N, C-alpha and C positions, 0 to 999 in steps of 0.2 A: 545870754551873755555873748558879746562879740569877741572873737578870738583874733590874736595877732601872731603871725609866724615871723620869727627873727632868724635869719641865716647869716652868720658872721663868724669868722675864725678867731676873733679876739674875745676871750672870755670876759674881760672887764667891760667891754661894750655891751655884750649880751646881758650881763648882770645889771648894768645901769638901765638899759632899756626895759628889761623885765620889771625892775622895781617901779619905774614911772608908770608903766601901763597897768600893772597890778593895782597900784594906788588909785588909778583912774577907773577901776572896775572892769578891766578887760581880762579875758583869759589869754595866757601867753604860752607859746610853744617855741623852744629854742633849738637850733641845730648848728653844728660847727661846720659840717661839710655840705657841699652843694647837692650831691646825689641824694644824700639822706634828707636834705631839705625838700628836694623835688618830690621824693616819695611821700613825705609827710603832707606836702601841699596836695598831692593827688588823693590821699586818703582822708584828710581832715577838712579840706576846702575851707581854709580860714577866711575871715572877712577882709584881711589886708596882710601884706607881706612887706618886710624890710629885708632887702637882699643886697649883700656886699658884692662889688664887682670882682674883687680878687679873692679867690677861695683856694684852699690847699689842693683840692682834687679836680677843680673845674673852673671854667670861665663863667662869671655871673651873667654875661649876655646870653650865653648858651642856655643856662638854666631859665632865664627870663623868657626866651623864645619857646621853650618847652611848656612853661607855665601858661603862656598866652594861648597855646594850642589846646591845653587841657580846659582852661576856663578864662576867657578873655575879660570877664566881668569883675574878676577879683583884682583890686588895685595893687600894683607892685611898685614900691618906692625904692629906688636904687641908692646905695650909700657907698662912698669910696674916698680914700685919701690919696690915691695915686692915679688920677684921671684928668682929662682935659675936656674942653668944650665939645670936641668931636665925639668923644665917648658918650657924653651926656646926650647929645643930639641923636646918636645911634640908638641908644636905649629907649628914648622917647618914641622914635620911629617904630621900633619893634613893638611897643605897647606899654612901656612903663608910665605910671601916673606922674612921677616927679623924680628928681635927682638931687640928692643932698650930699655935700662934701664934708669930709672929716677935717678937723675935730667937730663932733656933732654938738649942736645946740639942742639939749633935750626939750626945751620949750618949742623950738621950731619943729622938731620931729613929731611932737605930740599934736601940734596944730595941723601939720601936713597930713598925718594919719586921720585926724578927725574930719578934715576937709575931704579927703579921699573917700571916707565912708559915707559922708553926706552926698557927695557927687554920685557915688554908685547907687545909693538909695533913690536919688532923684531919677536916675536913668531907669531903674527898675520900675519906679512908680509910673513913669511916662509910658512904658511898654504895657503895664497892667491897665492903665487908664485908657489907652488906645484900644485895648481888647475889650474893655468893659462898657465903653460908651455905645458902640453899634447896637441897634435894636431899640433905642429909646426914641426913635423918630415918631412912633405912634403915641397918641395922647388918649386920655380918657374922654371919649367923644360922647356928647349927649347933653340934653337940657332937662331930662326927666328929674323929678324930685329925688329919685334914688341916686342918680349920678351926682346931683348937686350936693346931697347929703354926704356921699362918699368923698367927694373932693374937699368938702369942708372938714371932714374928719381927718383926712390926710394932712392938711395944713396944721391942724392942732397936734397930731401925733408926731409929726416930723421933727419937731423941736426937741423931743425927748430921745433918750438913748435906751429906753425900755424895750425889751423884746416884744415882737408883734407876731400874732398868729392870724393868717389870712385863710379863710375857708370859702368854698364855692365850687361849682361844677367845673369840669374840664372846659377850657376855651372861654371862660368868662373874663380873663385878664388879670389873674392874680399876680403874675410877675410884673405886669404893667403897674399895678398898685404898689408893689415893692419898690420898683424903680422910682415912682413918683415920690414915695416916702424918702428915699435916699437923696434925690436931686432937689428936694425942698428942705433938706436938713443942713446942718452946719458941716456935714461930712461930704458935701457934694463934690469937693475937689479931691477926695480920696476914692479908692477903688470900690466899685460895686461888682461883687463876684457871685455868680449863681451856680448852683450844682443841683442836678436832678437826682435825688436820693434813690429813686426807683430805677434809674437807668444805669447806675454803677453797680457791678457785681459785689456781693457781700464781702468777698475776700480782697477787694480793692478799695472799698469805701473809706477805710481807716487811713490808708496812705494818701488817698486823695484829699481828705479833710485835714490831716495833721502833718503830711509830708513824711519823709524817711531819710535815714542816714545811709551813706555808702555802705554796701555790704549787708543791709538789713534783710535782704532776701535775694534770691536769684534774679539777676537782671538789674539790681540797684547799683549801677556803676558809679553813681555820684549822688551827693546830697540833693534832695529836692524839697522845696517848700510846698506846704499844703495850702488849701483854700483859706483856712483860718489865718495863716500867717501872711498870705498874699493880700488878704482883705484888711490887714491891720490898719486901724484908723478910719476904715470905711464900713461897708455893710456886706454881710454874708447872707445870701438868700438860699435857704434850704427848702427847695421845692419838693413836693410829695414826701414830706417827712413822715407821714402815716405809714409809708412802706419801709421805713428803716427798722432794722432788727433791734430787739431789746438790748443786746450787747452794745451796739453803737449808741442807742439812746442813753445808756448810762454814761458813756464817755462824753456825749454832748452836754448832758446835765452837769458833769464835773467842770467842763470849760465855762459854762454859763455861771457857775458858782464862783470859780477861782480866777477866771480870765487867764489861764495858763494850761499848758499841756506839754507832752514830750513827743517828739517825732518817733515814728516806728523805728525801732532799733537804736534809739538814742537814749542818753542818760541825762543830758542837760535840759533844763526847763525853758520853754519859750513862752514869754508873756505877750499878750495881745490886748488891744483895745478895739474889739470888733463888735459892731451891733448885729444882732441876729434877728432876721425876719424869716419866719417859716410859713409854709403854705401846704394845704392838703385838700383833696376833694372828698376825703372821708370824714365821717362823724367820729371824732376822736373820743368822745365820751362813750360811744358804743364800743369802740375799739378797746378802751380801758376795761369795760365790763367783760369783753371776750378774752382779756389777758394779752392783747397784742400791743398795747401802748402803756407806757409808764405814767401813772397819775401825777407824780412829782414833776416830770418833765412837762406835762401838759399845763400844769399850773404855773410853771416857770416861764413857759412860752406865751401863755394866754394873758399876759399883763394888759395888752391893748388888743382886743379881738376885732377883726374886720370880717365882714361878709360881703362877697361880690355877687350882686343880684344877677340871676340868669337873664338872657336877652328876651325871652318870652314874657318876662314880667316888666319890661320897660320898652315895649314895642314902639312907643313914640320917638325913641332915639334912632330907630332903624333908618328912616330917610336920611338923617344926618350922617350916619355911619356909611350908608351906601355911597353918598356923594363924596365923603371923605376918602374912601378907598378908591373910588373911580379916579378922583383927582390925583391921588398918590401914584397909582399904577400908570396913569396917563403920563405923568411927569417922568417916570422911569422907562417909558417905552422908547426904545432906540429907533424904531421905525417911524416915529412921529405920526403914527396912525392911531387916533384916539377913539375911545368908545364914549357913547352917550347912552342915556337910558330914558325910556318913556315913563310918564307918571304912573300909568296903571301897572307897569312892571314893578315900580317901587312899591306900589300898594300891595302887590302880590307878595313881595319880600316881607312887607310889614305884617301880613296876615299869616305868614308861615310860622310853625312852631319849631324853633331852632334848638334842636337837641345838642348840636355842637357849638352853640352860642356864637360869640363874636368871631371866634377863630373859623367856624364853618362859613359864616357870611364873608369874611375876608378872603378865604380860599376860593369861593365861588366868583367873587368880583375879580380876583387875580386871574382865574381861568378865563373869564370873559375877556379880560384885557389882552390875554395871549392868543386865544382862539378866535375871538370876534373883533380883532383890532380893525379900526376904521368903520365899525358898524354901530347902528343904533339898536340897543337891546330892547326887545319887545317883551310883553307879558308871556308870549308863547315860548320865547327863548328861556325865560326864567322858569316857566312851568316845566319845560323839558329838563332843565338842570335839577329841579326839585322833584322830578318824577310825579308831576300832577297831570292827570288826564283832563286838562282844562278845555281843550277844543271840543271833545266829545260832549261834555256837560253844557258848554255854551251853545252848541248846535241844537241840542235837545231843548234847551230853554227858549231859543229863538223860534223853533219850529212847532213847539207844542201848543195845543189849544189851551185856553184859559180855564177849562174845566174837564171833568170826566177823564182824567188821566189815571191810568192804572197804577196801583201802588208799587208794582214791580219796576216801574220806570225809575231810573237812577237819579233824576235831577229835580222832579217836581211832583207835587201830590194834589189830591182833590181839594177843591174849594167849592163846597156845596151848601154851606150853612150861611143864610142871609145875615145873621148876627156877626158871624166871623168876617163876612165880606165887608161889612160896614167899617171895619177897622182900616180897610185899605182904600176907602173912597177918596181920601185926600191925596193919594199918590197918583200923579198924572201919568207915570210911565208904567205900562203893563209889565214890562220886564222887571222893573223895580218892585212892583207889587208881588210878583211871583217869588222873587228872591226874599222879600220880607216874610211872606207866608212860609216859604220853605225853611227859613232860619227859625221862625217860631215853632214850626212843626218838629224840626230835628231837636231843638232844645227841649221841647216838651217830652219827646220820646226818650231822650237821654236821661232826663230826670226820672222817668218811669223805670228806667233800667240802671239806676244808680251810676249814671255817667259812664257805663261800660260800652265801648264802641262795638265790640263783637256781638254782645247780646242785643244791642239796639238794632244792628244791621239785620240780624235774624228776624226780629220782630216786625220790621217794616219791609222786609223782602229785598234788601239791597246787599250787594257784596260789601265786605268790610272795607276793601280798598276804596270803592267809590264813595262810601260814607265818609271815610277819612278825608278824601279829597274835598268833599263838599264842606266839611267842618273847617278846613283850612281856607277855602275860597270865600266862605261866608263869614269868616272871622269869628266863628262860634267858640273856638278854643279860648280866645281872648276874653269873650263875654263870660264864659264859665269861670275863668280865673278871677275875674272882677267880682263875682258874687261869692267867692270864697270856696268854690268847689274845684275838683280836678277831674279831667277826663282820663279814664283808665284805658290803657291799650288792650 
């Protein structure tokens, strides 16, 4: 409920204004004296003020000046029957929203207050929108079937107001999916507010989400809106909700059910129309079994479930992502020294197993843009960043003979079986034949050892690190994923 503070020494005027505002559904606070009115303003922070110029104990312009210093965003409407145009201009310059002369037209007063409240809400919304828009310059990049399916699902789910739960590994782009849902919905002109539930301490998360009243706790010097209230009409993104305490989960559940809450230290109810999108990198069904997550909240959030595929399962999108990020960081480079990248360097990116997903790839490209500005990125630059001992392996492959290589060698193995050799007759490049054999050999040994890298490395006489490098360089990890198995570290 919005509140109006009336400061006027005439009781009849106060009573008349109280009646009309109460009838319109406002909460009303009345004061006869200026200093008492200023104290109430500071403590209650009403939504609008009607302030008389002439008061028994003080000058209305002085009170107005103090109010503007306390909170310039609360509209103050001056009223007086003993003033001139110069006084009106003076109060407007100080910060008054409007000036109304007595005798008061109650209809005009009501319209002026309503317009002041709308104007203030629009200003607040502009600030919130300006803060919530940055960060949406990135898009869901890729043409893989998984990305196409995700984009199509976003368009279908965006038109709904139902809660959404997004799951996926860290760095896959869960917040980007949430923003895409918001900006493809009818709420796109309203705020998108995000909060990382894992990053806010337990004793602060409630006030961050629901806001607080002045004096609710030490340091609460004025009323503050919470994320739910700021996002009213728009979308609230609760990232890492799996890390939220059970106590806060119950409060979130209540808001989802009733669309209303109370600020910390407050008694009045705040009603909101906020769409909730939650995300987590945890398996919430497992967390429910462990007693760490409420099943009722899970079912309330999981109306429309989304899963964001890890980058290693859509490697065909990596060249497009690499080029997108290079273009992005080149455009933001103030030195105008741009980076380019060789095709085999992109191929190395494509064959790498991205544990940090798109975020890791983006960070590496940004690092290249800063540290290698004006350069052409080679596969050796990429191998260095990814900590792959590529040069050693390539030298071994180029210099090794085509047979009788000892098994302890880190890069190539014996080819002595004529039947096996026949498989490679159609390959014109000796180097390619060696790589093909090596790939088949490693895959075969991985299968024998249940795809365990450490065990396989011991069996074939390689160090675990070198075997891991060869798996990446030969794109073996992608092959194993395609056949439905998983390489174990």
